[in-house]
C-alpha positions as CSV (number, residue, x, y, z in Angstrom):
1,X,19.3,14.3,-25.3
2,X,18.7,17.4,-23.0
3,X,21.2,17.5,-20.3
4,X,20.0,17.3,-16.7
5,X,22.4,16.8,-13.7
6,X,21.4,13.3,-13.4
7,X,22.7,12.7,-17.6
8,X,26.2,11.1,-17.3
9,X,28.5,12.7,-19.1
10,X,29.2,9.9,-21.9
11,X,25.7,10.3,-22.6
12,X,24.7,6.5,-22.3
13,X,21.4,5.7,-20.4
14,X,20.4,8.2,-17.7
15,X,21.1,6.9,-14.0
16,X,18.5,5.0,-12.1
17,X,18.0,6.6,-8.6
18,X,17.6,4.2,-5.8
19,X,16.5,4.9,-2.5
20,X,17.2,2.7,0.5
21,X,14.9,3.2,3.4
22,X,16.7,1.1,6.3
23,X,16.4,2.2,9.8
24,X,17.9,-1.0,11.3
25,X,21.7,-1.3,10.0
26,X,23.4,1.9,11.3
27,X,24.7,5.2,9.4
28,X,28.5,3.4,8.2
29,X,26.5,0.4,6.8
30,X,24.2,2.5,4.7
31,X,26.9,4.5,3.4
32,X,29.0,1.5,2.1
33,X,25.8,0.0,0.8
34,X,25.2,3.7,-0.9
35,X,28.7,3.7,-2.4
36,X,29.1,-0.4,-3.4
37,X,25.6,-0.1,-5.7
38,X,26.8,3.3,-7.3
39,X,30.0,1.5,-8.1
40,X,28.1,-1.3,-9.5
41,X,25.9,0.5,-11.7
42,X,24.4,3.5,-13.3
43,X,23.2,4.5,-10.1
44,X,22.4,7.7,-7.6
45,X,21.7,6.4,-4.7
46,X,20.3,8.0,-1.6
47,X,18.9,6.6,2.1
48,X,16.2,7.3,4.6
49,X,16.7,5.7,8.2
50,X,13.3,7.2,9.8
51,X,9.8,5.4,8.3
52,X,8.0,8.5,9.4
53,X,10.2,10.5,7.1
54,X,10.2,8.2,3.9
55,X,7.1,9.2,2.2
56,X,8.5,12.5,2.1
57,X,11.9,11.3,1.3
58,X,10.5,9.4,-1.7
59,X,8.7,12.8,-3.0
60,X,11.6,14.9,-2.7
61,X,14.6,12.2,-4.1
62,X,12.2,10.6,-6.7
63,X,13.7,6.9,-6.6
64,X,13.0,4.8,-9.7
65,X,13.2,1.8,-7.3
66,X,13.7,1.5,-3.5
67,X,15.1,-0.9,-1.0
68,X,12.9,-1.3,1.9
69,X,13.5,-3.1,5.0
70,X,10.6,-4.3,7.4
71,X,12.4,-2.6,10.5
72,X,12.9,1.3,10.5
73,X,13.5,3.8,13.1
74,X,10.7,6.4,13.7
75,X,8.0,4.3,14.5
76,X,6.5,3.4,11.2
77,X,7.5,0.6,9.8
78,X,8.1,-1.2,5.8
79,X,4.9,-2.6,5.8
80,X,3.3,0.9,6.7
81,X,5.2,2.8,4.1
82,X,4.6,0.3,1.8
83,X,0.6,0.8,2.0
84,X,1.3,4.4,2.0
85,X,3.1,4.0,-1.6
86,X,0.7,1.9,-2.7
87,X,-2.4,4.0,-1.9
88,X,-0.7,7.3,-3.2
89,X,-1.2,7.7,-7.4
90,X,2.3,9.7,-7.5
91,X,4.2,6.6,-5.7
92,X,2.2,3.8,-6.7
93,X,3.8,1.3,-9.1
94,X,7.4,2.4,-7.9
95,X,9.4,-1.2,-7.2
96,X,10.3,-2.2,-4.2
97,X,12.9,-4.9,-3.4
98,X,12.1,-5.5,0.2
99,X,15.7,-6.2,2.2
100,X,15.4,-7.7,5.8
101,X,16.9,-9.5,7.8
102,X,13.7,-10.9,9.0
103,X,14.2,-13.7,6.2
104,X,16.8,-15.9,7.2
105,X,17.4,-16.5,3.5
106,X,16.2,-15.6,-0.2
107,X,12.6,-16.9,-0.5
108,X,12.9,-18.7,-4.1
109,X,11.0,-18.2,-7.1
110,X,8.1,-20.8,-6.2
111,X,8.0,-19.2,-3.1
112,X,7.2,-16.2,-4.9
113,X,5.3,-17.0,-7.7
114,X,1.8,-15.4,-6.6
115,X,2.9,-12.4,-5.5
116,X,5.6,-11.8,-8.7
117,X,2.4,-12.9,-10.9
118,X,0.6,-9.5,-9.9
119,X,3.5,-7.7,-8.4
120,X,6.3,-8.6,-10.5
121,X,7.9,-5.3,-9.4
122,X,8.4,-6.4,-5.8
123,X,11.1,-8.0,-4.5
124,X,12.1,-10.2,-1.5
125,X,15.9,-10.9,-0.5
126,X,17.5,-11.5,2.7
127,X,20.2,-9.5,3.9
128,X,22.0,-12.6,5.2
129,X,24.7,-12.8,2.6
130,X,23.4,-10.9,0.5
131,X,25.6,-9.6,-2.4
132,X,25.6,-6.4,-4.3
133,X,25.3,-8.4,-7.5
134,X,22.4,-10.0,-6.1
135,X,20.9,-6.8,-5.2
136,X,21.8,-5.1,-8.6
137,X,19.7,-8.0,-10.4
138,X,16.9,-7.9,-8.2
139,X,16.8,-4.2,-8.6
140,X,17.2,-4.4,-12.6
141,X,14.6,-6.9,-12.8
142,X,11.9,-4.9,-10.4
143,X,12.6,-1.9,-12.5
144,X,11.8,-3.7,-15.8
145,X,8.8,-5.4,-14.2
146,X,7.2,-2.2,-13.0
147,X,4.1,-0.6,-14.0
148,X,5.7,2.8,-13.2
149,X,3.6,5.5,-10.8
150,X,0.1,5.4,-11.0
151,X,-0.4,1.9,-12.3
152,X,0.0,-0.5,-9.5
153,X,-3.5,-2.0,-8.6
154,X,-5.7,0.3,-6.3
155,X,-6.2,-2.8,-3.9
156,X,-3.6,-2.1,-1.2
157,X,-2.7,-5.9,0.0
158,X,-0.3,-6.9,2.9
159,X,3.3,-6.9,1.7
160,X,3.3,-10.3,0.8
161,X,6.6,-11.2,2.4
162,X,7.3,-14.6,3.2
163,X,7.1,-15.8,6.7
């Protein structure tokens, strides 16, 4: 195996790169979430709070999975970031785990079955009471189901977020 800066020293599976895009919770919250995710799995984690800088940060950081909030700083919300990702051949197909306080609870599988059929790599989680192990599980499932960059359906749709 060729070594690079993301190859763990024990040469196990390469680290997944996770980008948290969240403009609503503050720097300290994001730093703690980053640390918890890095401790919980084989991850390199970074974050961006400004929606207007999100696409640039995605291109620079090259994440394997994105966690995305609806409410962002900088004048662009998560829905707009998602639409730009879907319409971009380099970014379409990246798995997205929506994490938002706008949802009082995480929707059940029956509520998101239609979205998961066509968009199996998109997940919806409520921030309320969200535990790191639940987030890790959804990140891993979204990653496993993702078609990969450039493989997203060409139709740009609404995020399908539960109301």
